[in-house]
Each structure stands twice: as C-alpha cells, then as structure tokens.
All heavy atoms as an XYZ file, in Angstrom:
715
protein
N       0.848     -1.176      0.000
C       0.000      0.000      0.000
C       0.896      1.242      0.000
O       1.836      1.329      0.778
C      -0.913     -0.028      1.229
C      -1.799      1.187      1.330
S      -2.897      1.198      2.760
C      -3.950     -0.168      2.387
N       0.584      2.176     -0.867
C       1.394      3.389     -0.970
C       1.210      4.262      0.266
O       0.184      4.176      0.952
C       0.997      4.183     -2.214
O      -0.262      4.804     -2.018
N       2.189      5.123      0.553
C       2.030      6.055      1.681
C       0.777      6.920      1.527
O       0.091      7.200      2.506
C       3.294      6.906      1.637
C       4.303      6.073      0.912
C       3.506      5.256     -0.067
N       0.470      7.323      0.302
C      -0.715      8.143      0.083
C      -1.988      7.365      0.417
O      -2.910      7.911      1.028
C      -0.771      8.631     -1.371
C       0.350      9.554     -1.740
C       1.619      8.824     -2.192
O       1.677      7.596     -2.236
N       2.637      9.587     -2.528
N      -2.034      6.101      0.037
C      -3.193      5.267      0.352
C      -3.336      5.079      1.853
O      -4.450      5.098      2.384
C      -3.079      3.902     -0.329
O      -3.118      4.048     -1.724
N      -2.225      4.913      2.543
C      -2.262      4.778      3.999
C      -2.780      6.063      4.649
O      -3.584      6.014      5.586
C      -0.881      4.423      4.531
C      -0.425      3.042      4.163
C       1.037      2.782      4.537
O       1.789      3.696      4.840
N       1.419      1.521      4.507
N      -2.316      7.199      4.156
C      -2.781      8.474      4.711
C      -4.277      8.651      4.457
O      -5.014      9.086      5.347
C      -1.989      9.630      4.118
C      -0.559      9.670      4.614
C       0.277     10.727      3.907
O       0.009     11.114      2.778
N       1.306     11.199      4.605
N      -4.733      8.312      3.269
C      -6.147      8.439      2.950
C      -6.986      7.518      3.827
O      -8.059      7.907      4.291
C      -6.379      8.138      1.472
C      -7.764      8.488      0.964
C      -7.991      9.990      1.006
C      -7.940      7.974     -0.454
N      -6.488      6.322      4.077
C      -7.202      5.400      4.961
C      -7.324      5.992      6.366
O      -8.379      5.924      6.987
C      -6.498      4.047      5.040
C      -7.250      3.083      5.971
C      -6.519      1.811      6.209
N      -6.470      1.035      4.978
C      -5.938     -0.171      4.891
N      -5.381     -0.721      5.949
N      -5.930     -0.816      3.759
N      -6.258      6.609      6.855
C      -6.271      7.233      8.180
C      -7.306      8.355      8.231
O      -8.065      8.474      9.199
C      -4.872      7.770      8.533
O      -3.951      6.680      8.563
C      -4.867      8.476      9.878
N      -7.350      9.182      7.192
C      -8.341     10.264      7.138
C      -9.748      9.676      7.117
O     -10.636     10.135      7.849
C      -8.095     11.175      5.917
C      -6.771     11.932      6.080
C      -9.267     12.147      5.730
C      -6.279     12.624      4.818
N      -9.965      8.648      6.301
C     -11.266      7.999      6.230
C     -11.707      7.430      7.563
O     -12.876      7.572      7.963
N     -10.797      6.791      8.279
C     -11.121      6.248      9.601
C     -11.524      7.368     10.554
O     -12.465      7.235     11.332
C      -9.926      5.477     10.167
C      -9.665      4.164      9.465
C      -8.343      3.518      9.864
O      -7.573      4.127     10.655
O      -8.062      2.414      9.369
N     -10.819      8.485     10.491
C     -11.086      9.602     11.397
C     -12.458     10.224     11.143
O     -13.131     10.655     12.085
C      -9.995     10.665     11.268
N     -12.883     10.279      9.895
C     -14.172     10.913      9.583
C     -15.297      9.902      9.396
O     -16.425     10.279      9.126
C     -14.066     11.839      8.342
C     -13.734     11.051      7.065
C     -13.082     12.964      8.594
C     -13.810     11.867      5.788
N     -14.967      8.623      9.547
C     -15.993      7.591      9.457
C     -16.508      7.334      8.056
O     -17.664      6.978      7.878
N     -15.630      7.524      7.070
C     -16.015      7.277      5.681
C     -14.953      6.441      5.004
O     -13.773      6.550      5.314
C     -16.143      8.598      4.916
C     -17.317      9.422      5.340
C     -17.424     10.712      4.568
N     -17.343     10.500      3.130
C     -16.967     11.449      2.279
N     -16.637     12.646      2.702
N     -16.919     11.200      0.986
N     -15.385      5.634      4.071
C     -14.435      4.872      3.260
C     -14.045      5.751      2.075
O     -14.907      6.200      1.311
C     -15.060      3.583      2.776
C     -14.081      2.709      2.078
C     -14.676      1.390      1.746
N     -13.627      0.569      1.188
C     -13.739     -0.694      0.939
N     -14.859     -1.304      1.205
N     -12.738     -1.362      0.429
N     -12.756      6.020      1.946
C     -12.249      6.873      0.877
C     -11.416      6.048     -0.083
O     -10.886      4.998      0.285
C     -11.413      8.010      1.468
C     -12.112      8.891      2.501
C     -11.139      9.897      3.095
C     -13.313      9.596      1.893
N     -11.292      6.527     -1.300
C     -10.572      5.785     -2.325
C      -9.510      6.687     -2.938
O      -9.769      7.841     -3.277
C     -11.572      5.339     -3.389
C     -10.980      4.535     -4.507
C     -12.084      4.010     -5.416
N     -12.969      5.058     -5.884
C     -12.920      5.588     -7.101
N     -12.044      5.161     -7.980
N     -13.754      6.532     -7.453
N      -8.308      6.149     -3.088
C      -7.207      6.838     -3.755
C      -7.318      6.568     -5.238
O      -7.438      5.420     -5.666
C      -5.867      6.319     -3.213
C      -4.682      6.881     -3.926
C      -3.987      6.302     -4.941
C      -4.054      8.134     -3.686
N      -2.966      7.121     -5.345
C      -2.977      8.255     -4.586
C      -4.292      9.174     -2.792
C      -2.150      9.367     -4.622
C      -3.458     10.273     -2.820
C      -2.408     10.357     -3.730
N      -7.294      7.627     -6.038
C      -7.362      7.463     -7.486
C      -6.178      8.177     -8.121
O      -6.042      9.394     -8.015
C      -8.665      8.037     -8.031
C      -8.853      7.777     -9.503
C     -10.215      8.219     -9.985
O     -11.189      8.074     -9.234
O     -10.292      8.714    -11.122
N      -5.331      7.411     -8.738
C      -4.137      7.950     -9.413
C      -4.558      8.552    -10.748
O      -5.389      7.994    -11.453
C      -3.153      6.805     -9.649
C      -1.773      7.222    -10.025
C      -0.919      7.641     -8.838
O      -1.132      7.114     -7.742
O      -0.040      8.484     -9.034
N      -4.004      9.719    -11.081
C      -4.239     10.292    -12.402
C      -2.896     10.422    -13.104
O      -1.844     10.427    -12.466
C      -4.973     11.649    -12.338
C      -4.134     12.711    -11.620
C      -6.340     11.502    -11.698
C      -4.723     14.106    -11.690
N      -2.939     10.526    -14.393
C      -1.698     10.613    -15.160
C      -1.009     11.953    -14.905
O      -1.646     12.934    -14.500
C      -1.989     10.474    -16.656
O      -2.648     11.648    -17.130
N       0.280     11.981    -15.175
C       1.037     13.222    -15.036
C       0.452     14.308    -15.945
O       0.330     15.465    -15.541
C       2.511     12.972    -15.365
C       3.357     14.220    -15.224
C       4.804     13.986    -15.666
N       5.549     15.218    -15.599
C       6.367     15.563    -14.617
N       6.557     14.748    -13.601
N       7.006     16.722    -14.627
N       0.076     13.923    -17.157
C      -0.500     14.896    -18.082
C      -1.791     15.501    -17.550
O      -2.009     16.717    -17.667
N      -2.652     14.673    -16.975
C      -3.912     15.176    -16.422
C      -3.641     16.083    -15.222
O      -4.283     17.128    -15.067
C      -4.819     14.017    -16.027
N      -2.704     15.693    -14.387
C      -2.356     16.519    -13.228
C      -1.782     17.857    -13.681
O      -2.121     18.911    -13.136
C      -1.362     15.782    -12.337
N      -0.940     17.821    -14.692
C      -0.334     19.051    -15.208
C      -1.411     19.977    -15.762
O      -1.415     21.176    -15.509
C       0.698     18.715    -16.284
C       1.485     19.930    -16.768
C       2.576     19.497    -17.758
N       3.517     20.572    -17.997
C       3.354     21.506    -18.939
N       2.274     21.489    -19.716
N       4.267     22.447    -19.093
N      -2.364     19.400    -16.499
C      -3.455     20.211    -17.049
C      -4.261     20.874    -15.934
O      -4.644     22.048    -16.034
C      -4.378     19.362    -17.934
C      -3.868     19.190    -19.351
C      -4.895     18.557    -20.276
N      -5.335     17.227    -19.852
C      -4.623     16.113    -20.040
N      -3.447     16.148    -20.632
N      -5.091     14.957    -19.637
N      -4.525     20.137    -14.857
C      -5.274     20.708    -13.733
C      -4.506     21.871    -13.108
O      -5.096     22.908    -12.790
C      -5.555     19.644    -12.673
C      -6.623     18.659    -13.073
C      -6.883     17.621    -11.993
O      -6.342     17.685    -10.893
N      -7.715     16.652    -12.313
N      -3.201     21.689    -12.908
C      -2.397     22.757    -12.324
C      -2.382     23.990    -13.228
O      -2.562     25.117    -12.760
C      -0.974     22.269    -12.043
C      -0.845     21.173    -10.983
C       0.586     20.653    -10.926
C      -1.299     21.662     -9.620
N      -2.175     23.774    -14.512
C      -2.158     24.892    -15.457
C      -3.519     25.588    -15.506
O      -3.597     26.823    -15.535
C      -1.749     24.417    -16.854
C      -0.325     23.855    -16.987
C      -0.097     23.325    -18.394
C       0.725     24.886    -16.601
N      -4.595     24.797    -15.480
C      -5.951     25.368    -15.496
C      -6.236     26.184    -14.240
O      -7.099     27.063    -14.253
C      -7.008     24.269    -15.643
C      -7.041     23.643    -17.026
O      -6.402     24.200    -17.964
O      -7.679     22.579    -17.175
N      -5.518     25.871    -13.159
C      -5.672     26.617    -11.906
C      -4.692     27.779    -11.799
O      -4.516     28.339    -10.720
C      -5.542     25.678    -10.704
C      -6.813     24.882    -10.485
O      -7.879     25.448    -10.319
N      -6.699     23.565    -10.513
N      -4.025     28.088    -12.909
C      -3.192     29.277    -12.951
C      -1.725     29.085    -12.607
O      -0.991     30.062    -12.500
N      -1.279     27.853    -12.442
C       0.138     27.622    -12.145
C       0.959     27.884    -13.404
O       0.605     27.406    -14.486
C       0.364     26.185    -11.718
C      -0.134     25.809    -10.362
C      -1.343     26.093     -9.802
C       0.577     25.041     -9.392
N      -1.431     25.539     -8.558
C      -0.262     24.888     -8.280
C       1.831     24.449     -9.376
C       0.113     24.186     -7.145
C       2.205     23.740     -8.247
C       1.368     23.619     -7.136
N       2.069     28.591    -13.280
C       2.990     28.687    -14.415
C       3.532     27.294    -14.755
O       3.701     26.440    -13.869
C       4.105     29.596    -13.904
C       3.529     30.307    -12.724
C       2.513     29.375    -12.128
N       3.800     27.048    -16.023
C       4.254     25.727    -16.464
C       5.497     25.273    -15.709
O       5.600     24.102    -15.316
C       4.517     25.737    -17.965
N       6.452     26.180    -15.476
C       7.681     25.775    -14.781
C       7.395     25.345    -13.347
O       8.023     24.412    -12.838
C       8.716     26.905    -14.805
O       8.227     28.045    -14.123
N       6.442     25.993    -12.676
C       6.073     25.601    -11.313
C       5.370     24.248    -11.321
O       5.641     23.396    -10.480
C       5.157     26.649    -10.674
C       5.857     27.877    -10.183
C       6.886     28.461    -10.897
C       5.476     28.469     -9.004
C       7.521     29.602    -10.451
C       6.102     29.622     -8.540
C       7.126     30.190     -9.268
N       4.452     24.076    -12.268
C       3.721     22.811    -12.362
C       4.684     21.657    -12.610
O       4.602     20.619    -11.940
C       2.670     22.888    -13.473
N       5.612     21.835    -13.546
C       6.567     20.771    -13.850
C       7.466     20.480    -12.657
O       7.739     19.319    -12.336
C       7.402     21.136    -15.075
C       6.565     21.163    -16.349
O       5.522     20.470    -16.402
O       6.960     21.890    -17.287
N       7.921     21.522    -11.971
C       8.760     21.326    -10.793
C       8.024     20.608     -9.675
O       8.569     19.704     -9.030
N       6.767     20.999     -9.449
C       5.968     20.342     -8.411
C       5.731     18.882     -8.761
O       5.864     17.998     -7.898
C       4.637     21.074     -8.231
N       5.385     18.615    -10.008
C       5.141     17.230    -10.421
C       6.399     16.380    -10.299
O       6.334     15.216     -9.871
C       4.583     17.191    -11.843
C       3.161     17.735    -11.972
C       2.817     17.962    -13.431
C       2.159     16.815    -11.301
N       7.543     16.933    -10.658
C       8.808     16.204    -10.492
C       9.051     15.875     -9.024
O       9.422     14.752     -8.671
C       9.988     17.022    -11.026
C       9.997     17.149    -12.534
O       9.288     16.385    -13.223
O      10.732     18.051    -13.027
N       8.837     16.868     -8.161
C       9.039     16.674     -6.715
C       8.075     15.635     -6.169
O       8.481     14.710     -5.458
C       8.874     18.010     -5.989
C       8.885     17.878     -4.491
C      10.067     17.596     -3.808
C       7.718     18.023     -3.755
C      10.080     17.456     -2.425
C       7.723     17.901     -2.378
C       8.899     17.616     -1.720
O       8.916     17.476     -0.354
N       6.784     15.754     -6.478
C       5.791     14.807     -5.959
C       6.058     13.395     -6.458
O       5.860     12.423     -5.719
C       4.383     15.251     -6.331
C       3.974     16.536     -5.665
C       4.386     17.001     -4.442
C       3.098     17.526     -6.177
N       3.810     18.216     -4.180
C       3.012     18.566     -5.229
C       2.370     17.644     -7.352
C       2.218     19.699     -5.410
C       1.585     18.769     -7.534
C       1.511     19.777     -6.575
N       6.517     13.275     -7.689
C       6.852     11.942     -8.214
C       8.021     11.349     -7.426
O       8.004     10.182     -7.057
C       7.201     12.033     -9.690
C       7.536     10.688    -10.308
C       7.906     10.785    -11.782
O       7.971     11.901    -12.329
O       8.158      9.721    -12.367
N       9.025     12.178     -7.153
C      10.200     11.690     -6.427
C       9.844     11.261     -5.010
O      10.223     10.183     -4.569
C      11.292     12.760     -6.388
C      12.570     12.270     -5.694
C      13.672     13.303     -5.681
N      13.310     14.572     -5.085
C      13.205     14.802     -3.766
N      13.426     13.833     -2.909
N      12.880     15.996     -3.319
N       9.081     12.082     -4.291
C       8.794     11.712     -2.898
C       7.779     10.574     -2.801
O       7.707      9.918     -1.765
C       8.373     12.909     -2.029
C       7.046     13.501     -2.484
C       9.476     13.937     -1.953
C       6.468     14.514     -1.511
N       7.010     10.321     -3.863
C       6.108      9.171     -3.825
C       6.897      7.866     -3.917
O       6.475      6.843     -3.393
C       5.057      9.243     -4.928
O       5.623      9.006     -6.193
N       8.043      7.921     -4.592
C       8.907      6.736     -4.685
C       9.866      6.644     -3.503
O      10.207      5.552     -3.054
C       9.758      6.810     -5.958
C       9.064      6.531     -7.230
C      10.065      6.415     -8.390
N      11.173      7.353     -8.305
C      11.215      8.562     -8.879
N      10.183      8.974     -9.576
N      12.270      9.328     -8.767
N      10.341      7.786     -3.045
C      11.397      7.847     -2.044
C      11.045      8.916     -1.005
O      11.550     10.031     -1.070
C      12.717      8.193     -2.755
C      13.941      7.945     -1.918
O      13.839      7.246     -0.907
O      14.997      8.481     -2.287
N      10.136      8.589     -0.056
C       9.696      9.595      0.913
C      10.864     10.194      1.693
O      11.874      9.542      1.932
C       8.766      8.812      1.850
C       8.379      7.600      1.093
C       9.520      7.290      0.167
N      10.682     11.446      2.072
C      11.718     12.116      2.846
C      11.822     11.464      4.222
O      10.818     11.051      4.796
C      11.390     13.599      2.975
C      11.429     14.299      1.632
C      11.050     15.764      1.708
O      10.485     16.198      2.722
O      11.330     16.472      0.734
N      13.024     11.357      4.753
C      13.192     10.699      6.053
C      12.645     11.554      7.196
O      12.576     12.780      7.099
C      14.717     10.553      6.178
C      15.262     11.644      5.321
C      14.280     11.832      4.200
N      12.239     10.879      8.249
C      11.813     11.567      9.463
C      13.079     12.062     10.161
O      14.059     11.337     10.260
C      11.027     10.607     10.385
C      10.683     11.270     11.696
C       9.781     10.115      9.662
N      13.031     13.299     10.603
C      14.217     13.852     11.270
C      13.882     14.191     12.719
O      12.713     14.349     13.076
C      14.711     15.102     10.538
O      13.911     16.211     10.883
N      14.892     14.343     13.540
C      14.672     14.691     14.949
C      14.505     16.193     15.176
O      14.373     16.635     16.309
C      15.952     14.182     15.612
C      17.000     14.353     14.556
C      16.286     14.041     13.259
N      14.477     16.993     14.119
C      14.509     18.442     14.281
C      13.298     19.025     14.992
O      13.427     19.985     15.736
C      14.716     19.121     12.927
C      16.054     18.810     12.348
N      16.200     18.063     11.207
C      17.309     19.104     12.766
C      17.486     17.916     10.940
N      18.175     18.535     11.870
N      12.108     18.456     14.780
C      10.923     18.984     15.465
C      11.116     18.899     16.968
O      10.915     19.869     17.691
C       9.638     18.241     15.032
C       8.466     18.597     15.937
C       9.316     18.545     13.585
N      11.540     17.754     17.433
C      11.739     17.589     18.877
C      12.877     18.470     19.374
O      12.796     19.052     20.457
C      12.006     16.128     19.226
C      12.058     15.885     20.730
C      12.031     14.419     21.099
O      12.060     13.558     20.204
O      11.976     14.141     22.308
N      13.917     18.599     18.581
C      15.031     19.447     18.991
C      14.604     20.905     19.111
O      15.041     21.623     20.004
C      16.196     19.317     18.009
C      16.878     17.969     18.052
C      17.852     17.765     16.890
O      17.921     18.555     15.964
N      18.608     16.671     16.954
N      13.734     21.356     18.208
C      13.305     22.758     18.208
C      12.200     23.015     19.235
O      12.221     24.020     19.938
C      12.835     23.174     16.789
C      12.177     24.537     16.808
C      14.008     23.161     15.824
N      11.229     22.090     19.319
C      10.063     22.336     20.178
C      10.177     21.721     21.568
O       9.409     22.076     22.455
C       8.782     21.783     19.524
O       8.876     20.351     19.451
C       8.557     22.385     18.148
N      11.087     20.769     21.713
C      11.205     20.092     23.002
C      10.224     18.947     23.179
O      10.150     18.341     24.247
N       9.458     18.643     22.152
C       8.535     17.499     22.224
C       8.513     16.798     20.865
O       8.768     17.435     19.842
C       7.139     17.938     22.645
C       6.466     18.870     21.696
C       5.058     19.237     22.206
N       4.359     19.998     21.218
C       4.348     21.321     21.135
N       5.014     22.031     22.022
N       3.678     21.927     20.182
N       8.202     15.517     20.845
C       8.223     14.781     19.577
C       7.172     15.306     18.599
O       6.155     15.875     19.006
C       7.905     13.340     19.977
C       7.748     13.308     21.438
C       7.832     14.690     21.973
N       7.439     15.106     17.326
C       6.469     15.468     16.299
C       5.209     14.636     16.478
O       5.263     13.506     16.969
C       7.067     15.226     14.918
N       4.088     15.215     16.064
C       2.835     14.475     16.124
C       2.834     13.392     15.055
O       3.494     13.517     14.026
C       1.653     15.405     15.874
C       1.492     16.443     16.957
C       0.332     17.365     16.666
N       0.646     18.172     15.489
C      -0.229     18.939     14.865
N      -1.469     18.994     15.265
N       0.124     19.648     13.812
N       2.055     12.366     15.303
C       1.849     11.352     14.272
C       0.897     11.927     13.218
O       0.221     12.939     13.453
C       1.219     10.078     14.847
O      -0.102     10.403     15.327
C       2.073      9.497     15.981
N       0.827     11.273     12.077
C      -0.103     11.715     11.046
C      -1.532     11.654     11.583
O      -2.331     12.565     11.355
C       0.044     10.871      9.769
C      -0.847     11.338      8.661
C      -0.554     12.498      7.953
C      -1.989     10.628      8.324
C      -1.386     12.954      6.942
C      -2.825     11.080      7.300
C      -2.516     12.235      6.615
N      -1.861     10.602     12.316
C      -3.218     10.471     12.882
C      -3.511     11.619     13.837
O      -4.618     12.179     13.837
C      -3.378      9.124     13.592
C      -4.745      8.921     14.250
C      -5.858      9.078     13.219
N      -7.161      9.190     13.812
C      -8.101      8.269     13.698
N      -7.890      7.153     13.034
N      -9.273      8.457     14.241
N      -2.563     12.025     14.651
C      -2.781     13.169     15.544
C      -3.031     14.447     14.739
O      -3.905     15.239     15.081
C      -1.583     13.346     16.482
C      -1.463     12.255     17.514
C      -0.145     12.261     18.255
O       0.878     12.723     17.697
O      -0.131     11.798     19.409
N      -2.279     14.625     13.659
C      -2.475     15.792     12.807
C      -3.864     15.769     12.182
O      -4.554     16.785     12.145
C      -1.381     15.838     11.732
C      -1.532     16.994     10.813
C      -1.063     18.267     10.991
C      -2.229     16.994      9.558
N      -1.426     19.056      9.927
C      -2.143     18.302      9.030
C      -2.904     16.026      8.836
C      -2.710     18.654      7.815
C      -3.483     16.384      7.615
C      -3.376     17.684      7.128
N      -4.289     14.598     11.695
C      -5.623     14.463     11.110
C      -6.676     14.818     12.150
O      -7.612     15.588     11.868
C      -5.849     13.033     10.554
C      -7.313     12.789     10.226
C      -4.969     12.797      9.340
N      -6.548     14.278     13.360
C      -7.528     14.567     14.405
C      -7.599     16.064     14.702
O      -8.679     16.608     14.958
C      -7.210     13.771     15.676
C      -7.472     12.284     15.527
O      -8.203     11.882     14.591
O      -6.942     11.514     16.358
N      -6.463     16.737     14.675
C      -6.425     18.182     14.914
C      -7.073     18.981     13.781
O      -7.463     20.132     13.969
C      -4.987     18.669     15.094
C      -4.380     18.245     16.423
O      -5.131     17.793     17.325
O      -3.150     18.370     16.564
N      -7.157     18.398     12.597
C      -7.696     19.092     11.419
C      -8.942     18.418     10.857
O      -9.284     18.619      9.691
C      -6.610     19.172     10.322
C      -5.464     19.995     10.728
N      -4.384     19.500     11.422
C      -5.219     21.333     10.580
C      -3.528     20.469     11.653
N      -4.012     21.588     11.179
N      -9.630     17.657     11.682
C     -10.728     16.830     11.184
C     -11.818     17.653     10.496
O     -12.399     17.213      9.500
C     -11.300     15.949     12.318
C     -12.050     14.770     11.716
C     -12.138     16.734     13.285
C     -12.160     13.601     12.629
N     -12.069     18.853     10.962
C     -13.093     19.681     10.335
C     -12.738     20.010      8.888
O     -13.627     20.198      8.053
C     -13.308     20.965     11.129
N     -11.460     20.058      8.576
C     -11.024     20.347      7.208
C     -11.348     19.214      6.243
O     -11.369     19.428      5.026
C      -9.504     20.609      7.166
C      -9.102     21.802      7.994
O      -9.901     22.764      8.093
O      -7.997     21.790      8.548
N     -11.587     18.029      6.764
C     -11.834     16.858      5.915
C     -13.318     16.543      5.778
O     -13.683     15.617      5.071
C     -11.103     15.635      6.468
C      -9.606     15.800      6.482
C      -8.923     15.911      7.675
C      -8.893     15.877      5.296
C      -7.542     16.066      7.687
C      -7.524     16.039      5.307
C      -6.847     16.134      6.495
N     -14.149     17.282      6.465
C     -15.602     16.995      6.413
C     -16.293     17.895      5.433
O     -15.878     18.879      5.000
C     -16.202     17.153      7.791
C     -15.701     16.024      8.695
C     -16.595     15.846      9.868
N     -16.213     14.583     10.474
C     -16.126     14.406     11.767
N     -16.418     15.367     12.586
N     -15.784     13.235     12.235
C-alpha cells in the first residue's frame, strides 16, 4: 500500500467514511495545475518533486523535537487536529 493510500485510509477512519485513492496521469495533473493558474515551470517542478517523494519519501528527522522540546505528532494526531477540514 502506498504512503498516500495509507494516509487516505487514516483520514477515512477519522471521519468515518471509506475513501478511495485514485491515481491520475502526469498529463492530467499538469493540465489541472495549469488550469488553476500555475505557471508551467512551477507545475513541472511540483510534479517532479511529488513523483520523487512518492517513490522515495523524505526521512523523518529529529529536528521537530530538537526545536520544540517534544516529539512530532503522528499523522493520525495531525488528522484529528484538522478533522473539520476533511468533512
């Protein structure tokens, strides 16, 4: 299961709905970004970045705890804090 699918499942569990991840082609995603006013260079850069992190997620670092003095929240904790945004 992809990280995105896992995150979507977590959001679905939090709001009590079954959600589905639907992959779209790079071309379709690019068209959506351009239609929303993104400059082509920004859209291409974002798509390159999102493609890279979907294959090779960025590592978890200790910096949040070092800066704040407490561990970073889990994704589920973040979802719970923002649950109204998903309804």
